[in-house]
C-alpha positions as CSV (number, residue, x, y, z in Angstrom):
1,M,0.0,-0.5,0.0
2,S,1.4,3.3,-1.0
3,A,1.8,6.1,1.7
4,E,-0.7,8.2,-0.1
5,T,-3.2,5.8,-0.3
6,R,-2.8,4.8,3.1
7,V,-3.3,8.5,4.1
8,A,-6.8,8.8,1.4
9,E,-7.5,6.0,3.8
10,L,-6.8,8.1,7.1
11,E,-8.6,10.8,5.7
12,R,-11.8,8.6,4.6
13,E,-11.9,7.7,8.7
14,V,-11.4,10.3,10.4
15,D,-14.0,11.7,7.7
16,H,-16.0,9.3,9.0
17,L,-15.6,9.9,12.2
18,M,-16.1,13.5,12.4
19,E,-19.9,12.6,11.1
20,E,-20.5,9.9,13.7
21,V,-19.1,13.6,16.7
22,E,-22.0,15.6,15.4
23,R,-24.4,12.9,15.1
24,Y,-23.6,11.9,18.6
25,R,-23.5,16.3,19.6
26,S,-26.6,16.9,18.4
27,A,-28.6,13.8,19.7
28,A,-27.2,15.6,23.1
29,E,-27.8,19.4,22.2
30,D,-31.7,17.4,21.4
31,A,-31.4,15.5,24.7
32,I,-30.5,18.9,26.2
33,Q,-33.5,20.8,24.8
34,Q,-35.6,18.4,26.1
35,L,-34.0,18.2,29.7
36,D,-35.2,22.5,29.8
37,W,-38.3,21.8,29.3
38,C,-38.6,19.0,32.4
39,I,-36.6,21.7,34.3
40,G,-39.0,24.6,33.1
41,Y,-42.4,22.4,33.8
42,F,-41.0,21.5,37.3
43,A,-40.5,25.0,38.3
44,G,-43.8,26.7,37.0
45,S,-45.4,23.3,38.7
46,H,-44.0,24.5,42.3
47,K,-41.3,21.7,42.7
48,G,-38.4,23.7,42.5
49,A,-36.5,21.3,44.6
50,L,-37.1,18.4,41.7
51,A,-36.0,21.7,39.2
52,R,-33.4,22.6,41.1
53,A,-32.1,19.8,40.4
54,L,-32.5,18.3,37.1
55,S,-30.7,21.8,36.6
56,V,-27.7,20.9,38.2
57,N,-27.8,18.0,36.1
58,R,-28.0,19.6,33.0
59,S,-25.4,22.4,33.8
60,H,-22.8,19.7,34.4
61,I,-24.4,17.9,31.4
62,R,-23.0,21.3,29.5
63,T,-19.5,21.9,30.7
64,K,-18.3,18.9,31.7
65,Y,-19.6,16.8,27.9
66,L,-20.6,19.5,25.7
67,R,-17.6,21.7,26.6
68,R,-20.7,24.7,27.0
69,E,-21.0,28.0,28.9
70,E,-23.2,27.0,31.5
71,Q,-26.5,28.9,30.9
72,S,-29.6,29.8,33.8
73,T,-32.7,28.0,33.7
74,P,-35.8,28.6,35.0
75,S,-35.2,26.7,37.8
76,S,-31.5,28.8,38.3
77,K,-33.8,32.3,39.0
78,T,-36.2,29.9,41.4
79,A,-35.4,30.3,45.5
């Protein structure tokens, strides 16, 4: 196998892996949006403690796994 062939093969593999990364990132963003809805629902249903617990989990997922900045949620403004 020539060096050019090997490089082309590796580039295809990298492209495929990057597509997979984007697919998983998109799924994670969708899950975060669903979690946002749940937090808002529980905050509006006077279940602030549950909303705050979910908000902490959401923040952890965003910062540790998605490497995104923290964002405020409805429950983070609830006392």
